[in-house]
N, C-alpha and C positions, 0 to 999 in steps of 0.2 A: 970411775971413768965414765965420761959422758958419751952417750951413744949418738953418733952422727947419722942423721937420716937424710936421704937424698930427696930430690923433688919427686912428687908423685908421677907415675907413668901417665902417658896420654890416655891410655885405656881407662885407668882409674879416674882420671879427671872427667872423661866422657860419662862413665858410670855415674859419678856424682852429679853431673849436669842433668842427666836424664832423671835421676831420683829427685833432685831439687825442683825441677820443673813440675813434676807431679800431676800433669794434666795431659791433654791430648797431644801437646807439642812434644812432651817426653816420650809418649807412646809412638808418635810418628818418627821421631829421631831414632828411637830404638829399632823400629821396623826397617828404616832405610839402612841403618848400620848392619843389621842382619842380612839384608839383601846384598849389600856391598861385599860382605865377607863370603856370602854364598857364591857371588859372581867371581870373586878372586880371593881364594884362601891365603894367598901370599901378600895381600895388601897390608900396608903398615899404617897404623893410627898414629897421628902426630898431634901436637897441640902448639899452635903458632900464634904470633902477633899479640902477645900478652903485653898490656900497658896498664898504667895506673887507672885509666878510664875504661879499660876493656879487659875482662878476665881471660880472653883468648878465644881461639876458634878451633874446633875439631877439624882435622884435615886427614884425608885418606890419600896415601901415596903409593905408587909402584912405578919406579923409573921416572919419577916426577909427580907433581900434584895431579891427582885424578879429580877430586872434588872436595869442597868444604861444606860444612853443615852449620848454618846459623839459625837461631830461633828469634822470632819477632812476635809481637802481640797476636797477629793474625795469620802468621805463616811460619813454616819451617822451610828455609831456603837452602836448596842443594845447588851449589854453584860449581859447574864443571870448568876447570881452568882453561881447557882448550875446546870448549863446547862448540864454538863456531865451526870447527873443523870436523865435527862428528855428524854422521848421518842420523837423523831422528825420524824414522818413518812413522812412529807412533805419536809423534808430535807432543812429547812430554815437556820439552822446553816451552815455558810460558812466561819467562821473565828475562830481563837483560838481553833482549833479542836484537837490539840495535848495535851492539858492540862488535868489534872485529875479532875478538878472541874468546871471551867468556860467554856462557849461556847458563841459565839457571832454571830450576824447577821450584816453583812456590807450591807448597802443600798446605792447604787450608784445613780447618777443622772438619772432620768427617769425610774428607776426600780419600778415595781408595787409590792406592799406588799400583800401577801396572808393573808387577814384579818382573815379568819376562822382558818387557821393554827397558826397564831400569837396569836390569842385569846386562842387557845388550849394550847400553850406553857405557856402563862401567867397563865392560870388556873391551869395547872400542877405544875408550880413553886409555886403558892400559896398553893396548896394542899401539896406539899412536905414540905414547911415551916411549915405548920400546923400539919403535922404528928409527931408522937413521935419517929419514927425510925431515925437512923443516917442519916446524909445528903448524900444521894445518894448511888449509886452502885460503885462509883469510888474507885479504890484500890490505896492506897497511898504506894509508894515505900519508903523504909527506906534506907538511906545511911549508909554504914558501916563506923564506926569511924576508923580513922588511929591511930595506936599507935605510940607514939614517942614524 
């Protein structure tokens, strides 16, 4: 009888990604992963947006997407899905600052992560996802339709 195996869990896919990176990016991703779980032990790891051209993206969720973690040549990018609605007194957000919804933190080689502030952002994102109010304070602009 042939044994049927399921798809790997998101956690195991993330373990593999960290291991395969094998450099400072893997270490940074492992570090933020640990901080996220310390901030919210009930957070769920997911693996989304798998395509032929993209192996997928690690996602942390609790009542909705909290953040994603992507790796690039010069940065590990942690994108908070509703980051524009979060208070960031420590000014961790340093990327995707012009959008109405998302905000991101680019972590470069050798950069230290402010664990306390990062935990606060994760907890605030979970609280926002869990609230019954609309997603954030961001104002969406409406484009005028052209007649013709």
